[in-house]
TILUMTI-282780 format. One record per residue: residue in one letter; x, y, z of N, C-alpha, C, O in turn; residue number from 1. Coordinates in steps of 0.001 Angstrom, whole numbers, padded with zeros to 6 digits. Layout:
# TILUMTI-282780
- residu;n_east;n_north;n_up;ca_east;ca_north;ca_up;c_east;c_north;c_up;o_east;o_north;o_up;num
- A;X;Y;Z;X;Y;Z;X;Y;Z;X;Y;Z;NUM
...
This chain:
# TILUMTI-282780
- residu;n_east;n_north;n_up;ca_east;ca_north;ca_up;c_east;c_north;c_up;o_east;o_north;o_up;num
- X;010594;060211;-048904;011807;060195;-048390;011629;060604;-046775;012504;060441;-045925;1
- X;010436;061112;-046567;009975;061427;-044920;010042;060103;-044426;010888;059703;-043626;2
- X;008983;059327;-045000;008966;058114;-044517;010037;057308;-044214;010282;056815;-043113;3
- X;010758;057176;-045376;012180;056583;-044947;013038;056894;-044114;013894;056111;-043703;4
- X;012913;058112;-043748;013800;058879;-042738;012883;058431;-041233;013488;058048;-040232;5
- X;011563;058535;-041271;011076;058263;-040112;011237;056406;-039834;011294;056004;-038672;6
- X;011274;055801;-040545;011588;054560;-040607;012799;054136;-040082;012895;053227;-039258;7
- X;013827;054839;-040587;015355;054681;-040213;015298;055062;-038683;015743;054308;-037818;8
- X;014835;056043;-038461;014652;056220;-036938;014264;055279;-036078;014980;055113;-035091;9
- X;013452;054720;-036187;012795;053562;-035824;013658;052232;-035784;013654;051524;-034777;10
- X;014450;051894;-036996;015196;050928;-037147;016509;050908;-036537;017136;049849;-036510;11
- X;017024;052051;-036006;018125;052422;-035705;018345;053040;-034369;019499;053241;-033991;12
- X;017244;053382;-033568;017264;053809;-032283;016001;053230;-031485;014916;052888;-031954;13
- X;016376;053215;-030330;015335;052641;-029351;014798;053674;-028386;015326;054044;-027338;14
- X;013669;054072;-028913;013131;055366;-028201;012434;054913;-026881;011753;053897;-026741;15
- X;012696;055746;-026045;012322;055549;-024657;010923;055881;-024476;010467;056831;-025112;16
- X;010152;055189;-023651;008784;055126;-023360;008620;056874;-022878;009271;057465;-022017;17
- X;007518;057415;-023768;007464;058660;-023314;008273;059891;-024235;008035;061098;-024209;18
- X;009161;059262;-024937;009994;060221;-025735;009258;061312;-026435;008188;061069;-026994;19
- X;009750;062427;-026430;009312;063489;-027337;010024;063338;-028423;011226;063114;-028274;20
- X;009402;063433;-029933;010246;063478;-031441;009502;064651;-031753;008283;064737;-031897;21
- X;010296;065475;-031836;009968;066649;-032605;010646;066802;-033872;011772;066381;-034137;22
- X;009685;067587;-034805;009992;067979;-036206;009796;069346;-036479;008789;069966;-036137;23
- X;010818;069855;-037136;010732;071488;-037732;010242;071465;-039044;010970;070849;-039822;24
- X;008913;072101;-039669;008663;072198;-040689;008190;073585;-041259;007985;074504;-040466;25
- X;008010;073767;-042617;008061;074957;-043311;006689;074911;-043784;006197;073953;-044380;26
- X;006018;076139;-043450;004731;076435;-043939;004512;075900;-045591;003448;075397;-045952;27
- X;005359;076038;-046258;005051;076123;-047897;005297;074718;-048120;005070;074353;-049274;28
- X;005714;073812;-047294;006063;072309;-047607;005185;071287;-047043;004872;070231;-047594;29
- X;004715;071813;-045576;003868;070627;-044662;002558;070658;-045326;002048;071705;-045722;30
- X;002008;069475;-045446;000690;069009;-045910;-000044;067807;-045236;000581;067158;-044397;31
- X;-001110;067524;-045493;-002075;066490;-044617;-001117;065184;-044992;-000971;064440;-044022;32
- X;-000574;064841;-045953;000056;063642;-046060;001628;063661;-045408;002246;062606;-045261;33
- X;001991;064492;-045172;003335;064708;-044197;002985;064572;-042957;003831;064046;-042234;34
- X;001807;064944;-042391;001426;065278;-041148;000804;063679;-040671;000959;063187;-039553;35
- X;000111;063072;-041771;000128;061850;-041517;001161;060633;-041247;000996;059661;-040511;36
- X;002307;060977;-042078;003328;060209;-041760;004046;060435;-040675;004630;059547;-040053;37
- X;004046;061503;-040413;004612;061824;-038985;003887;061358;-037787;004467;060649;-036964;38
- X;002762;061681;-037649;001792;061017;-036682;001785;059406;-036568;001716;058775;-035513;39
- X;001871;058865;-037883;001928;057470;-037863;003011;056783;-037288;002942;055704;-036698;40
- X;004105;057524;-037510;005432;056886;-036986;006078;057440;-035764;007290;057428;-035551;41
- X;004841;058095;-034710;005419;058380;-033431;005935;059885;-033257;006546;060136;-032218;42
- X;005726;060972;-034254;006302;062133;-034018;005266;062982;-033281;004152;063182;-033765;43
- X;005624;063440;-032190;004682;064044;-031234;004543;065435;-031249;003628;066005;-030655;44
- X;005489;066068;-031963;005489;067837;-032134;006294;068232;-033209;007350;067796;-033668;45
- X;005470;069257;-033534;005778;069964;-035020;006203;071385;-034678;005463;072045;-033949;46
- X;007102;071804;-035048;007403;073241;-035151;007689;073788;-036483;008618;073439;-037211;47
- X;006543;074941;-036803;006599;075459;-037618;007112;076965;-037780;006868;077865;-036975;48
- X;007715;077067;-038720;008623;078437;-038885;007474;079550;-039675;007589;079817;-040871;49
- X;006571;080029;-038961;005588;081126;-039366;006498;082438;-040066;006498;082934;-041193;50
- X;007264;082729;-038803;008403;083903;-039011;007327;085389;-038926;007454;086235;-038040;51
- X;006598;085441;-039704;005790;086868;-039798;004591;086594;-040722;004561;085824;-041682;52
- X;003466;087492;-040173;002560;087509;-041101;002245;088683;-042206;001232;088706;-042905;53
- X;003259;089611;-042232;003609;090480;-042957;004116;090006;-044447;005175;089400;-044605;54
- X;003454;090268;-045246;004066;089828;-046794;005292;090617;-047049;006205;089850;-047358;55
- X;005692;091956;-047037;006822;092712;-047130;007798;091884;-046449;008769;091420;-047047;56
- X;007566;091678;-045185;008465;091123;-044433;008942;089551;-044784;010122;089234;-044638;57
- X;008123;088770;-045168;008171;087450;-045687;008848;087709;-046788;009884;087044;-046815;58
- X;008706;088402;-047727;009822;088667;-048965;011109;089038;-048547;012142;088493;-048935;59
- X;011035;090036;-047695;012604;090599;-047167;013286;089698;-046739;014499;089719;-046944;60
- X;012601;088513;-045925;013378;087270;-045445;013477;086135;-046459;013739;084980;-046126;61
- X;013254;086525;-047713;013305;085116;-048741;012556;083963;-048514;012857;082930;-049113;62
- X;011617;083995;-047729;010789;083014;-047158;009811;082538;-048354;009237;083361;-049066;63
- X;009679;081244;-048504;008851;080548;-049635;007400;080596;-049112;006604;080169;-049948;64
- X;006889;080967;-048047;005705;080578;-048054;004935;082297;-047740;005691;083251;-047559;65
- X;003745;082441;-047721;003018;083730;-047578;002130;083810;-046388;002035;082715;-045833;66
- X;001537;084640;-045894;000765;084509;-044922;-000381;083738;-045220;-000941;083377;-044185;67
- X;-000931;083355;-046249;-002331;082612;-046216;-001782;080966;-046194;-002485;080059;-045747;68
- X;-000508;080773;-046714;000032;079321;-046337;000148;079259;-044952;-000409;078378;-044298;69
- X;000808;080102;-044479;000903;079877;-042861;-000225;079923;-042229;-000146;079486;-041081;70
- X;-001397;080344;-042597;-002825;080202;-041892;-003565;078648;-042113;-004230;078002;-041304;71
- X;-003240;078370;-043305;-003532;077226;-043772;-002775;075791;-043122;-003314;074698;-042948;72
- X;-001461;076154;-042855;-000711;075106;-042246;-001056;075016;-040582;-000906;073995;-039911;73
- X;-001557;076332;-040071;-001827;076311;-038767;-003205;075712;-038873;-003318;074942;-037919;74
- X;-004190;075712;-039522;-005281;075024;-039425;-005010;073526;-039567;-005717;072730;-038949;75
- X;-004119;073154;-040274;-003817;071569;-040324;-003241;071298;-038890;-003676;070315;-038290;76
- X;-002336;072061;-038321;-001614;071537;-037157;-002680;071757;-036129;-002641;071006;-035154;77
- X;-003585;072619;-036179;-004584;072819;-035132;-005664;071412;-034869;-006210;071160;-033795;78
- X;-005796;070612;-036128;-006814;069774;-036175;-006007;068504;-036237;-006643;067500;-036558;79
- X;-004711;068366;-035987;-003964;067222;-036455;-003833;066301;-035040;-003580;065100;-035146;80
- X;-003999;066863;-033839;-003894;066003;-032677;-002463;066123;-032286;-002207;065831;-031118;81
- X;-001556;066474;-032998;-000338;066440;-032544;-000045;067871;-031743;-000749;068873;-031864;82
- X;001132;067762;-030902;001546;069067;-030505;002204;069951;-031191;003008;069487;-031999;83
- X;002116;071054;-031123;002668;072020;-032027;003148;073218;-031573;002504;073726;-030655;84
- X;004188;073849;-032009;004555;075268;-031935;004911;075956;-033038;005193;075395;-034097;85
- X;004928;077438;-032839;005246;078206;-034003;006410;079341;-033542;006567;079794;-032408;86
- X;007060;079614;-034569;008259;080881;-034675;007868;081955;-035178;007075;081987;-036118;87
- X;008396;083043;-034593;008172;084142;-034930;009548;084903;-034908;010439;084526;-034148;88
- X;009711;085977;-035748;010899;086714;-035873;010960;088399;-035586;010426;089067;-036471;89
- X;011441;089012;-034661;011231;090183;-034342;012687;091225;-034692;013779;090802;-035074;90
- X;012423;092247;-034510;013728;093320;-034891;014040;093248;-036205;015173;093621;-036508;91
- X;013268;092833;-037127;013836;092867;-038548;013823;094210;-039333;012981;095073;-039088;92
- X;014703;094347;-040206;014838;095631;-040612;013214;096234;-041275;012463;095515;-041932;93
- X;012945;097591;-040943;011656;098027;-041324;010429;097494;-040769;009302;097776;-041177;94
- X;010745;096610;-039698;009664;096107;-038966;009194;097094;-037957;010014;097733;-037298;95
- X;007821;097260;-037794;007466;098126;-036790;007105;097394;-035422;006874;096184;-035420;96
- X;007067;098069;-034390;006507;097211;-033081;005058;096715;-033600;004821;095511;-033693;97
- X;004087;097709;-033937;003001;097035;-034249;002765;096000;-035001;001844;095228;-034738;98
- X;003564;095841;-036041;003616;094449;-037112;003948;093608;-036263;003087;092764;-036016;99
- X;005188;093511;-035558;005335;092318;-034670;004218;091891;-033829;003806;090732;-033884;100
- X;003670;092834;-032998;002768;092202;-032147;001587;092117;-032883;000861;091377;-032220;101
- X;000856;092550;-034125;-000058;092120;-035072;000096;090603;-035361;-000777;089753;-035190;102
- X;001644;090362;-035937;001490;088715;-036137;001437;088028;-035156;000695;087056;-035300;103
- X;002186;088163;-033652;001847;087749;-032500;000321;087553;-032168;-000085;086487;-031707;104
- X;-000500;088608;-032417;-001713;088493;-032077;-002383;087388;-033201;-002993;086403;-032785;105
- X;-002250;087590;-034344;-002571;086477;-035155;-002294;085214;-034814;-003201;084382;-034826;106
- X;-001190;084919;-034507;-000896;083582;-034389;-001723;083324;-033106;-001962;082119;-033033;107
- X;-002165;083907;-032231;-003011;083472;-030986;-004188;083119;-031398;-004778;082467;-030536;108
- X;-004982;083329;-032684;-005905;082861;-032958;-006036;081395;-033103;-007141;080882;-032924;109
- X;-005178;080795;-033359;-004766;079301;-033500;-004588;078743;-031973;-004507;077524;-031821;110
- X;-004537;079459;-031041;-004384;078914;-029520;-003113;077828;-029430;-003170;076621;-029197;111
- X;-001934;078678;-029698;-000891;077729;-029473;-000685;077386;-028182;-001002;078202;-027317;112
- X;-000110;076107;-027805;000534;075815;-026625;001976;076156;-026250;002449;076049;-025119;113
- X;002691;076632;-027477;004080;076959;-027455;004309;078001;-028271;003675;078033;-029325;114
- X;005120;078914;-028010;005522;080032;-029202;007079;080216;-028758;007565;080105;-027632;115
- X;007725;080542;-030031;009115;080932;-029836;009007;082217;-030548;008191;082379;-031455;116
- X;009865;083185;-030127;010074;084412;-031110;011462;084841;-030824;011826;084959;-029654;117
- X;012229;085071;-031774;013951;085356;-031806;014025;086620;-032466;013339;086952;-033433;118
- X;014964;087363;-031845;015544;088556;-032598;016135;088286;-033547;016560;087134;-033643;119
- X;016389;089266;-034630;017029;088808;-035635;018508;088873;-035451;018941;089758;-034712;120
- X;019304;088084;-036002;021040;088132;-035731;021612;088211;-037054;021385;087473;-038012;121
- X;022489;089341;-036966;023174;089606;-038216;024376;088604;-038264;025451;088877;-037730;122
- X;024156;087504;-038889;025447;086756;-039008;026426;086850;-039883;025983;086926;-041029;123
- X;027684;086880;-039809;028420;087281;-040879;028461;086217;-041943;028493;085021;-041653;124
- X;028460;086631;-043074;028243;085606;-044370;026972;085586;-044937;026680;085107;-046033;125
- X;026234;086124;-044146;024413;086020;-044671;024248;087150;-045310;024840;088197;-045046;126
- X;023258;086950;-046367;022880;088094;-047346;022358;089338;-046489;022515;090460;-046970;127
- X;021691;089181;-045129;021515;090491;-044228;022635;091092;-043825;022801;092302;-043977;128
- X;023567;090261;-043237;024973;091112;-043134;025514;091728;-044071;026039;092816;-043833;129
- X;025522;091220;-045289;025986;091920;-046568;025217;093146;-046789;025769;094217;-047039;130
- X;024079;093017;-046708;023227;094435;-046753;023395;095536;-045612;023470;096760;-045718;131
- X;023425;094867;-044697;023659;095916;-043647;025233;096563;-043715;025446;097743;-043439;132
- X;026114;095779;-044052;027494;096409;-044091;027513;097361;-045439;028181;098387;-045568;133
- X;026693;096825;-046335;026541;097931;-047448;025519;099015;-047258;025233;099631;-048284;134
- X;024897;099380;-046123;024247;100216;-045836;022681;100160;-046478;021821;101027;-046325;135
- X;022568;099060;-047140;021205;098830;-047767;019880;098568;-046590;018732;098951;-046818;136
- X;020247;097930;-045462;019430;097947;-044483;020011;098173;-043151;021219;098091;-042928;137
- X;019089;098468;-042247;019385;098968;-041013;018929;098158;-039998;017903;097538;-040275;138
- X;019541;097928;-038554;019191;097348;-037493;018031;097809;-036863;017842;099025;-036892;139
- X;017320;097188;-036371;016074;097895;-035376;016859;098669;-034247;017963;098394;-033778;140
- X;016023;099686;-033935;016454;100509;-032695;016508;099835;-031277;015555;099139;-030927;141
- X;017543;100009;-030482;017271;099568;-029192;015929;099408;-028648;015426;098330;-028334;142
- X;015213;100916;-028532;013985;100886;-028132;013049;100028;-028729;012218;099397;-028076;143
- X;013180;099975;-030193;012070;099211;-031042;012458;097498;-030425;011559;096744;-030051;144
- X;013580;097199;-030419;014031;095813;-030360;013386;095402;-028631;012962;094280;-028353;145
- X;013439;096586;-027613;012840;096110;-026354;011431;096272;-026334;010742;095521;-025644;146
- X;010889;097254;-027080;009304;097088;-027173;008858;095850;-027848;007946;095224;-027310;147
- X;009255;095507;-028701;008927;094078;-029369;009015;093123;-028536;007995;092503;-028233;148
- X;010386;092763;-027926;010370;091455;-026857;009477;092030;-025886;008453;091348;-025836;149
- X;009450;092900;-025179;008752;092828;-023760;007088;092880;-024014;006240;092321;-023318;150
- X;006860;093727;-025233;005459;093462;-025556;004787;092043;-025956;003607;091735;-025787;151
- X;005851;091221;-026548;005611;089674;-026950;005291;089049;-025543;004256;088417;-025333;152
- X;006382;089304;-024476;006422;088621;-023501;005341;088793;-022700;004931;087797;-022105;153
- X;004670;090047;-022518;003344;090233;-022073;002297;089967;-022453;001374;089672;-021694;154
- X;002201;090014;-023776;000834;089545;-024368;000796;087941;-024199;-000245;087343;-023927;155
- X;002156;087250;-024405;001907;086170;-024195;001540;085618;-022535;001004;084523;-022369;156
- X;001817;086310;-021635;001585;085888;-020345;000231;086103;-020022;-000372;085403;-019208;157
- X;-000397;087297;-020795;-001652;087343;-020596;-002661;086104;-021177;-003788;085792;-020795;158
- X;-001996;085647;-022021;-002769;084400;-022586;-002290;082816;-021748;-002553;081665;-022099;159
- X;-001563;083273;-020631;-001115;081896;-019979;-000164;081024;-020435;-000128;079825;-020158;160
- X;000867;081816;-021368;001983;081189;-021999;003353;081714;-021498;003828;082770;-021916;161
- X;003881;081033;-020709;004837;081826;-019895;006335;081376;-020430;006610;080312;-020985;162
- X;007128;082340;-020153;008521;082166;-020644;009361;081264;-019875;009614;081514;-018697;163
- X;009877;080081;-020547;010679;079168;-019694;011999;079424;-019923;012835;078909;-019181;164
- X;012429;080347;-021098;013823;080556;-021859;013377;081694;-022453;012222;082011;-022734;165
- X;014578;082382;-022648;014657;083888;-023263;013690;083908;-024475;012892;084823;-024681;166
- X;013848;082741;-025307;012982;082874;-026426;011833;082102;-026625;011146;082186;-027642;167
- X;011537;081145;-025428;010512;080186;-025752;009589;080224;-024700;009920;080483;-023543;168
- X;008495;079986;-025038;007154;080278;-024096;006328;079369;-024066;006034;078995;-025201;169
- X;005705;078727;-023092;004838;077605;-023159;003832;077473;-022108;004207;077719;-020962;170
- X;002554;077109;-022311;001476;076825;-021331;002079;075678;-020192;002863;074833;-020625;171
- X;001793;075661;-019076;002212;074825;-018358;002196;073230;-018690;001154;072619;-018926;172
- X;003531;072618;-018675;003366;071127;-019218;003746;071105;-020442;004096;070027;-020922;173
- X;003767;072419;-021312;003837;072145;-022769;005394;072470;-023327;005710;072370;-024512;174
- X;006180;072823;-022393;007736;073114;-022693;008319;072142;-023721;007947;070969;-023723;175
- X;009012;072492;-024392;009519;071668;-025483;010921;070770;-025021;011943;071456;-024986;176
- X;011051;069623;-024740;012204;069049;-024299;013408;069315;-025245;014532;069561;-024806;177
- X;013150;069262;-026392;014239;069544;-027425;015119;070728;-027181;016348;070779;-027214;178
- X;014002;071935;-026857;014874;073469;-026555;015568;073060;-025148;016773;073199;-024937;179
- X;014583;072505;-024161;015296;072432;-022963;016503;072003;-022801;017286;072508;-021996;180
- X;016831;070813;-023715;018201;070259;-023790;019331;071087;-024200;020503;070792;-023964;181
- X;018984;072025;-024758;020119;072858;-025298;020994;073931;-024497;022006;074561;-024804;182
- X;020079;073881;-023174;020399;074857;-022078;021172;074377;-020818;021531;075003;-019821;183
- X;021325;073013;-021185;021664;072200;-019693;022944;071546;-020371;022983;070926;-021434;184
- X;024173;071891;-019330;025451;071447;-019916;025972;069985;-019663;027057;069484;-019957;185
- X;024657;069344;-018902;025044;067657;-019164;024356;067155;-019908;024504;065933;-019915;186
- X;023357;067660;-020833;022615;066987;-022104;023556;066351;-023094;024761;066598;-023143;187
- X;023079;065732;-023674;023875;064818;-024996;022794;065208;-026218;021567;065245;-026130;188
- X;023679;065503;-027448;022628;065287;-028398;023742;064853;-029492;024958;065038;-029455;189
- X;022981;064245;-030435;023998;063589;-031558;023908;064494;-032952;022960;065275;-033034;190
- X;024592;064440;-033744;024850;065066;-034900;024497;063960;-036037;024926;062807;-035997;191
- X;023708;064444;-036992;023455;063204;-038244;023839;063914;-039438;024563;063279;-040204;192
- X;023508;065132;-039783;023516;065681;-041017;024790;066461;-041263;025579;066687;-040346;193
- X;025021;066940;-042711;025685;067866;-043200;026153;068743;-042221;025163;069410;-041920;194
- X;027019;069086;-041613;027573;070030;-041107;026874;070224;-039422;027006;071261;-038771;195
- X;026232;069159;-039001;025653;068922;-037933;026284;069134;-036825;027444;068725;-036790;196
- X;025785;069754;-035725;026503;070014;-034452;026244;068847;-033428;025063;068577;-033212;197
- X;027133;068187;-032830;026869;067345;-031709;027631;067688;-030183;028611;068417;-030026;198
- X;026982;067043;-029269;027284;067503;-027939;027391;066439;-026954;026341;065809;-026825;199
- X;028274;066089;-026284;028215;065596;-024768;029027;066216;-023864;030013;066856;-024231;200
- X;028682;066082;-022606;029325;067012;-021449;030719;067169;-021990;031457;066247;-022337;201
- X;030987;068466;-022016;032343;069127;-022268;033039;068892;-023537;034155;069390;-023685;202
- X;032521;068208;-024449;032892;067929;-025631;031829;068335;-026736;030642;068034;-026608;203
- X;032266;068959;-027712;031513;069510;-028746;032154;069152;-030002;033375;069291;-030063;204
- X;031434;068653;-031149;031853;068509;-032503;031017;068960;-033585;029959;069573;-033443;205
- X;031675;068541;-034937;030691;069218;-035933;031067;068114;-037089;032219;067724;-037283;206
- X;029997;067699;-037778;030214;066924;-039006;030795;067579;-040022;031041;068772;-039844;207
- X;031106;067015;-041178;031877;067426;-042293;030928;068229;-042904;029739;067921;-042975;208
- X;031428;069288;-043364;030426;070432;-043948;030450;070245;-045726;031507;070292;-046356;209
- X;029290;070061;-046283;029332;070090;-047532;028843;068763;-047761;029248;067877;-047009;210
- X;027782;068395;-048967;027054;066981;-048922;028043;066103;-049439;027992;064930;-049072;211
- X;029072;066515;-050348;030265;065504;-051127;030921;064859;-049821;030969;063644;-049629;212
- X;031501;065984;-048807;032293;065807;-047850;031267;064661;-046780;031601;063530;-046427;213
- X;030277;065215;-046522;029562;064199;-045439;029411;063101;-046030;029539;062097;-045329;214
- X;029143;062947;-047272;028753;061481;-047821;029892;060677;-047692;029877;059601;-047094;215
- X;031021;061230;-048308;032599;060255;-048190;032481;059954;-046827;032537;058759;-046536;216
- X;032303;060927;-045754;032314;060365;-044365;031419;059111;-044078;031837;058048;-043620;217
- X;030399;059337;-044344;029340;058277;-043988;029561;056971;-044548;029297;055924;-043958;218
- X;030133;057074;-045888;030489;055941;-046657;031665;055333;-046135;032068;054249;-046557;219
- X;032267;056016;-045185;033584;055257;-044529;033136;054847;-042822;033932;054587;-041919;220
- X;031759;054885;-042741;031321;054299;-041420;031268;055273;-040417;031327;054861;-039258;221
- X;031136;056869;-040674;030993;057821;-039721;032215;057807;-038648;032000;057880;-037438;222
- X;033211;057731;-039075;034319;057843;-038131;034453;059013;-037351;034576;060092;-037931;223
- X;034447;058944;-035922;034269;059932;-035102;035763;060830;-035103;035717;062059;-035131;224
- X;036913;060188;-035074;038048;060360;-034915;038351;061547;-036013;039086;062477;-035681;225
- X;037813;061500;-037231;037889;062569;-038283;037004;063792;-038010;036965;064541;-038986;226
- X;036331;064179;-037028;035746;065175;-036981;036157;066011;-036008;036577;065557;-034943;227
- X;036068;067727;-036322;036312;068592;-035644;035996;068736;-034227;034811;069042;-034099;228
- X;036639;068624;-033064;036182;068164;-032113;036716;069556;-030784;037870;069976;-030869;229
- X;036135;069912;-030092;036590;070969;-028868;036332;070381;-027653;035185;070092;-027314;230
- X;037360;070165;-026924;037175;069749;-025345;037330;070854;-024549;038410;071427;-024407;231
- X;036026;071270;-023880;036105;072639;-022873;036891;072593;-021943;037010;071508;-021373;232
- X;037555;073555;-021555;038259;073725;-020160;037443;073927;-018937;036284;074310;-019098;233
- X;037940;073700;-017602;037107;073998;-016536;036593;075230;-016546;035417;075371;-016210;234
- X;037479;076497;-016982;036790;077855;-016805;035741;077984;-017929;034670;078568;-017761;235
- X;036138;077369;-019153;034874;077576;-020080;033829;076771;-019715;032688;077115;-020026;236
- X;034002;075857;-019166;032228;075037;-018549;032014;075978;-017763;030995;076554;-018145;237
- X;032520;076550;-016664;031940;077480;-016065;031448;078529;-016750;030333;078872;-016357;238
- X;031950;079234;-017749;031284;080168;-018283;029966;079949;-019482;029093;080707;-019904;239
- X;030269;078766;-019716;028948;078085;-020282;027772;077881;-019223;026603;077962;-019600;240
- X;028087;077623;-017927;026964;077380;-017071;026091;078722;-016786;024890;078699;-016520;241
- X;026916;079935;-016889;026408;081197;-016886;025572;081533;-018036;024438;081994;-017911;242
- X;026086;081321;-019053;025403;081936;-020182;024197;080808;-020801;023252;081174;-021501;243
- X;024385;079744;-020492;023332;079019;-020741;022146;078765;-019495;020953;078545;-019705;244
- X;022655;078835;-018468;021679;078836;-017210;021061;080037;-017342;019843;079876;-017408;245
- X;021452;081375;-017419;020616;082474;-017203;019676;082685;-018504;018810;083560;-018468;246
- X;019819;082031;-019436;018821;081921;-020685;017456;081434;-020215;016418;081696;-020822;247
- X;017530;080543;-018841;016199;080038;-018588;015722;080757;-017221;016370;081467;-016450;248
- X;014215;080288;-017172;013540;080510;-015926;014085;080139;-014654;014070;080714;-013566;249
- X;014576;079038;-015038;015197;078192;-013714;016238;079105;-013240;016253;079351;-012035;250
- X;017192;079693;-014075;018452;079984;-013807;019668;079416;-013399;019754;078255;-013799;251
- X;020758;079841;-012675;021929;078980;-012287;021935;078914;-010757;021777;079866;-009992;252
- X;022155;077564;-010421;022342;077247;-009260;023882;077527;-008647;024962;077217;-009150;253
- X;023636;078139;-007532;025050;078423;-007135;025707;077377;-006331;026925;077388;-006154;254
- X;024754;076268;-005728;025143;075168;-005048;025783;074206;-006255;026902;073720;-006087;255
- X;025102;073977;-007356;025893;073379;-008095;027205;073716;-008475;028144;072929;-008587;256
- X;027218;075184;-008707;028571;076002;-009423;029429;075401;-008315;030375;074732;-008730;257
- X;029288;075503;-006914;030136;075334;-005671;030900;073919;-005893;032081;073616;-005725;258
- X;029785;073171;-006332;030058;071564;-006056;030944;071162;-007257;031636;070179;-006993;259
- X;031111;071645;-008485;031441;071369;-009635;032831;072158;-009906;033694;071652;-010624;260
- X;033000;073409;-009302;034116;074273;-010213;034599;075017;-008735;033869;075362;-007806;261
- X;036212;075148;-008866;037016;075832;-008068;036813;077413;-008075;037702;078110;-007586;262
- X;035819;077924;-008545;035462;079256;-008764;034077;079975;-007998;033117;079272;-007681;263
- X;034095;080949;-007833;033155;081846;-007394;032635;083038;-008158;033301;083627;-009009;264
- X;031663;083292;-007880;030898;084496;-008738;031478;085918;-007876;031578;085937;-006649;265
- X;031804;086993;-008705;032204;087992;-008151;031352;088774;-007418;030564;089447;-008083;266
- X;031284;088887;-005930;030033;089507;-005174;029920;090816;-005698;028780;091148;-006025;267
- X;030896;091695;-005866;030567;093004;-006318;029568;093165;-007494;028555;093856;-007390;268
- X;029871;092561;-008497;029330;092448;-009699;027750;091871;-009482;026702;092357;-009907;269
- X;027938;090818;-008772;026564;090134;-008520;025735;091437;-007573;024628;091811;-007958;270
- X;026158;091849;-006756;025410;092890;-005934;024944;093859;-006660;023761;094142;-006473;271
- X;025643;094571;-007589;025325;095482;-008569;023993;095091;-009539;023014;095810;-009734;272
- X;024175;094107;-009940;022859;093385;-010480;021715;093217;-009871;020620;093463;-010377;273
- X;021931;092738;-008619;020763;092476;-007775;020162;093765;-007059;019109;093735;-006422;274
- X;021019;095005;-007252;020453;096422;-006556;019820;097109;-008008;018959;097984;-007907;275
- X;020177;096775;-009014;019440;097108;-010385;018310;096461;-010659;017541;096802;-011558;276
- X;018130;095417;-009845;016712;094384;-010204;017121;093706;-011710;016243;093496;-012547;277
- X;018003;093508;-011866;018459;092697;-013086;018412;091260;-013068;018112;090531;-014013;278
- X;018761;090898;-011814;018810;089690;-011271;017897;089433;-009789;017542;090422;-009147;279
- X;017597;088217;-009371;017267;087848;-008165;017972;086591;-007655;018329;085633;-008341;280
- X;018111;086753;-006345;018656;085396;-005719;017656;084553;-004958;017374;085078;-003882;281
- X;017141;083608;-005143;016140;082741;-004410;016604;081462;-004341;016922;080803;-005331;282
- X;016671;080985;-002923;017019;079683;-002524;018413;078888;-003493;018583;077722;-003851;283
- X;019254;080176;-003684;020601;079566;-004102;020694;079389;-005485;021570;078744;-006061;284
- X;019533;080128;-006121;019582;080404;-007583;019551;081706;-008052;018613;082404;-007665;285
- X;020503;082263;-008924;020627;083486;-009781;019490;083365;-011014;019525;082417;-011799;286
- X;018765;084127;-011076;017692;084185;-012218;017422;085526;-012614;017332;086341;-011697;287
- X;017231;086049;-014118;017038;087249;-014524;015656;087572;-014250;014693;086805;-014234;288
- X;015701;088963;-014010;014547;089566;-013598;014309;090902;-014339;015270;091556;-014742;289
- X;012985;091327;-014530;012892;092762;-015177;013463;092779;-016441;013431;091875;-017275;290
- X;014115;094134;-016548;014747;094273;-017626;016162;093416;-017989;016816;093460;-019031;291
- X;016392;092661;-016826;017879;091703;-017220;017681;090814;-018421;018573;090477;-019200;292
- X;016252;090429;-018488;016200;089602;-019764;016458;090018;-021031;016699;089219;-021936;293
- X;016425;091395;-021203;016969;092126;-022263;018568;092419;-022416;019185;092811;-023406;294
- X;018972;092141;-021276;020515;092494;-021026;021400;090968;-020936;022617;090890;-020770;295
- X;020566;089947;-021071;021209;088620;-020705;022735;088539;-021283;023465;087831;-020591;296
- X;023264;089053;-022268;024709;088735;-022963;025564;089518;-021727;026453;088936;-021105;297
- X;025270;090564;-021526;026201;091393;-020606;026240;090775;-019281;027308;090460;-018756;298
- X;025063;090588;-018709;024965;089980;-017315;025825;088754;-017299;026703;088542;-016462;299
- X;025504;087963;-018293;026260;086695;-018204;027621;086791;-018310;028375;086174;-017558;300
- X;028105;087732;-019445;029568;088095;-019523;030113;088481;-017964;031207;088038;-017616;301
- X;029323;089316;-017039;029842;089981;-015963;030156;088780;-014881;031203;088496;-014298;302
- X;028767;088148;-014834;028610;087169;-013616;029591;085983;-013894;030132;085357;-012981;303
- X;029800;085693;-015361;030722;084647;-015423;032384;084935;-015159;033145;083986;-014969;304
- X;032741;085985;-015166;034192;086106;-014745;034456;085916;-013420;034077;086730;-012577;305
- X;035203;084709;-013085;035594;084394;-011463;035841;085510;-010754;036295;086518;-011296;306
- X;035537;085434;-009336;036203;086341;-008527;037652;086074;-008066;038231;086888;-007348;307
């Protein structure tokens, strides 16, 4: 099946010279045979969902791999000749600061060029959220969340792995284009699978949800007119510029905003954040700084309110 998928990509898309082709993988299912298929068909980057090296936390998350499998998979990737990255999760229920930093330290034994770590989100409808609502699990404290995040940032920086987006870190030149595209409002991405989301400037859509509905839609030739679409208003686009741009180390260009939108940032709100050291203004760019990275959502919400 994996080889058929790779062949289908080559048969249906003309890949640009130097294109980056990334594939996500699970430590429980990636092996030498699959890696060879990916490499032979031009895949250049593999992202592996390690999540943690703590057995109890892997069990809590319902992961199908254990720490030993994650280690074996990282051994394969490190010797594969492919670029690769690994994901960890922090602020899990019952996770200590030491456990998260220990997992990060363990990951660094494989000398990754790219690392991602994400704070747990309690999405409605998930088993985690149900357990939270029923009092069976508790959220990490704000202090622990901050200590895990900042501790991870500092440890990666010491290894020369710099933050280029709030949850993504890379050695120079190893940033993932796939990740970068999501934070640019002029990007385009296609949606192929069941319930997948696509985007082109100012328009979002979602494919039919559920395998039966998606298959029926595919049999009809993938008619775009049948999809759920959302066209963003000018003010919604302005808001997204702030929420997406501030996620990145590059930040938000005030010149770009002035060129594209009839709005301006509230000077009092911006001044307060500048004075607090949460953002900096350099050469017409607004970027997060210091503790501002941990206050991303509230800062973006404030600065995206037009004057």
